[in-house]
Residue, then its C-alpha position, 0 to 999 in steps of 0.5 A: m265430146l271428151n278426149g278419151s286419152k286425157p286422164n280426167s275425161i271420165e271425171l268430166a263425163e260424170e259431171a257433164s252427164k249429170r248436168f246435161g244428160k249423157d245423150r249429149i256427151l261423146v268420147s273419142v277413142e284411139n285404142v281399146n285400152f280406154i274402153f277396157k279400163n272404163k267400161e262401166a263408167m262409159e256406159e253410164n256417162f257416154h252416148e256415143m264414141l268417135v272411133y279413130d281406127k276402124k280396125m278396133l270395131e270388132a274388139i269394141e263390139n265385144m266390149t260395149p254396146i255404145p254405138s260408134i261413129v267411125v273416122m274414115d281415112e279415105y272416101d271409098v263407098d264400098e268401105i264406107a258401106d261395109v263399116l255402116k253395115k255393122d250393128s254397132v256403127r251409127g255413122v262415119t266421118g272424115k275429111f270427105v264430109t267437109e270437102m266442098d266437091q263431095d256431095i254427101m246427099l248423093l253418097k247417102t242415096e247410093l248407100s240407101a240403094r245398098g240397103i243401109h238406112m239413111v236419113n235422106f229424102t224419099s218422095s211420097l209423090e211420083w212426078s206423074d202425080f203432078k199437073l204440069n203446065s203447058d211447058g211440062m213443068v211445075p212452078v216452085i214457090v221458095q220460102d225461107y224455112r225460118t222466117d217464111e219469107v218468100l224468096m223466089l219463084a222457079y220451075m222444075n221439070e222431071e229431072a230437076f225434081h228428081r235431082t232435088i230429091s236425091s241431092g237435097k239441094m234445090t235444082y230447077y229448069s231454066r226456061s231462058r237457058q233451056e237447061i237444068w241448074m242447081k241453085g248456087e252452083t256458081s254463086g255458092h248461094i245454095q238452097y238446102v231442102k227442108s221440105l217440099t209440099a204440093d198444093c191442093d191441085y198438085d200443080t204447084i210446089l212450096a219449097k221451104v229451104s235453108q238459104i245460103g247467101a242471097a236468093c236473088h241474082t241481083g244480090n237482094p235477099t229475096c227476088f220480091f223487092n219491087s214494091i207495087v202497093k203497100k198498106e202500112y201494118t204492125e208486124k206481129n210475127p213474134l220471130k220477125v219482131f224479135d229479130e227486128v228489135y234485136g237487129i236494132i240493138k246490135d246496130r246501136r252497139a256497132n253504131p252508137k247514137e247520141g242519147s240512146y238508152t241502149n248505148y247507155l246500157f252498153d257503155k255502163g257494161i255488163d254489171k249495169i245490164l245484169k242489174k236491169v235484167g234483174e230489176e225487170n224480172t222482179e217487176i214481172i213478178i210484182a205485175a203478175k200479182n196484179p190482175n191487170p193484164e196490161e201491166i204484165k204485158y208492159e213489164i214482160s216487154d221491158y224484160l225482153y228488151h233488156l234481155m236482148v241487150l244482154m244477148a247482144e252483149r254476150g253474142v247470143t242470138w234468137e236463133d241460138v235460143t230457139q235451136e236450144l229450145s227445139q232440142r229439148 
């Protein structure tokens, strides 16, 4: 996002939009003079505007088709709804968006009820579609949406189900306390809904969530940590393998180990790491000319290891990389 009040913002936007595409470039505007003076350049280089004064909207609509995100001074549902009903407005923002006691999903539900299109949850199933257990509830298996790790098992009654849909936060019914509870309400370990799926018999829900903090009340990441039996196996889930190796590399950086090749690379610094990445890249090219698949697998593994050392050195994670790839 570029500041429209700065004299070189258009020049920067032209370069940035060529490199990254204008769909990633926004501009903040405090008055209509900037739009009036740079109308053509704005439409060529900016995807959206952040508008600081809602009083500008009428003038802006007559000047440019670029959609706006409007800064709202106060949390007023009626005023927010009026602004969002304008064709040129794509969204609103303000201090209320980041306030911890403000439930944005409930606001979006209210706005949806007023006929404003919102990106929020609408269930394709009614509660009556589920086959309930003897207590009138449905068990919910909860997974981390990124790793598919099973985090916990809980239960929903009808009220908990509807609250989960409307709030976007996992809400359950406590059989021991006989009450509704939103996960993380007191601990802050909230589970944000990514998806809810019913099984083939409609008697169980699989929830994929973004887990904040630990899922278990004991402080463990998952409630399933008491081993009963286990057969050793080699982990082959790519994301888990990458995360595990990257974690070891980061640990070596934080806690050096004598004789460690990883620590040798960190000690030598960025130039040595880059040299090794370059060498391993060349080895892949050479191996690719050889029809033996074993050789190229070996060289790719070497390259990925050195690439992860570089990532750790520069503070880039696999989540950063996968997020970037998913947006392309």
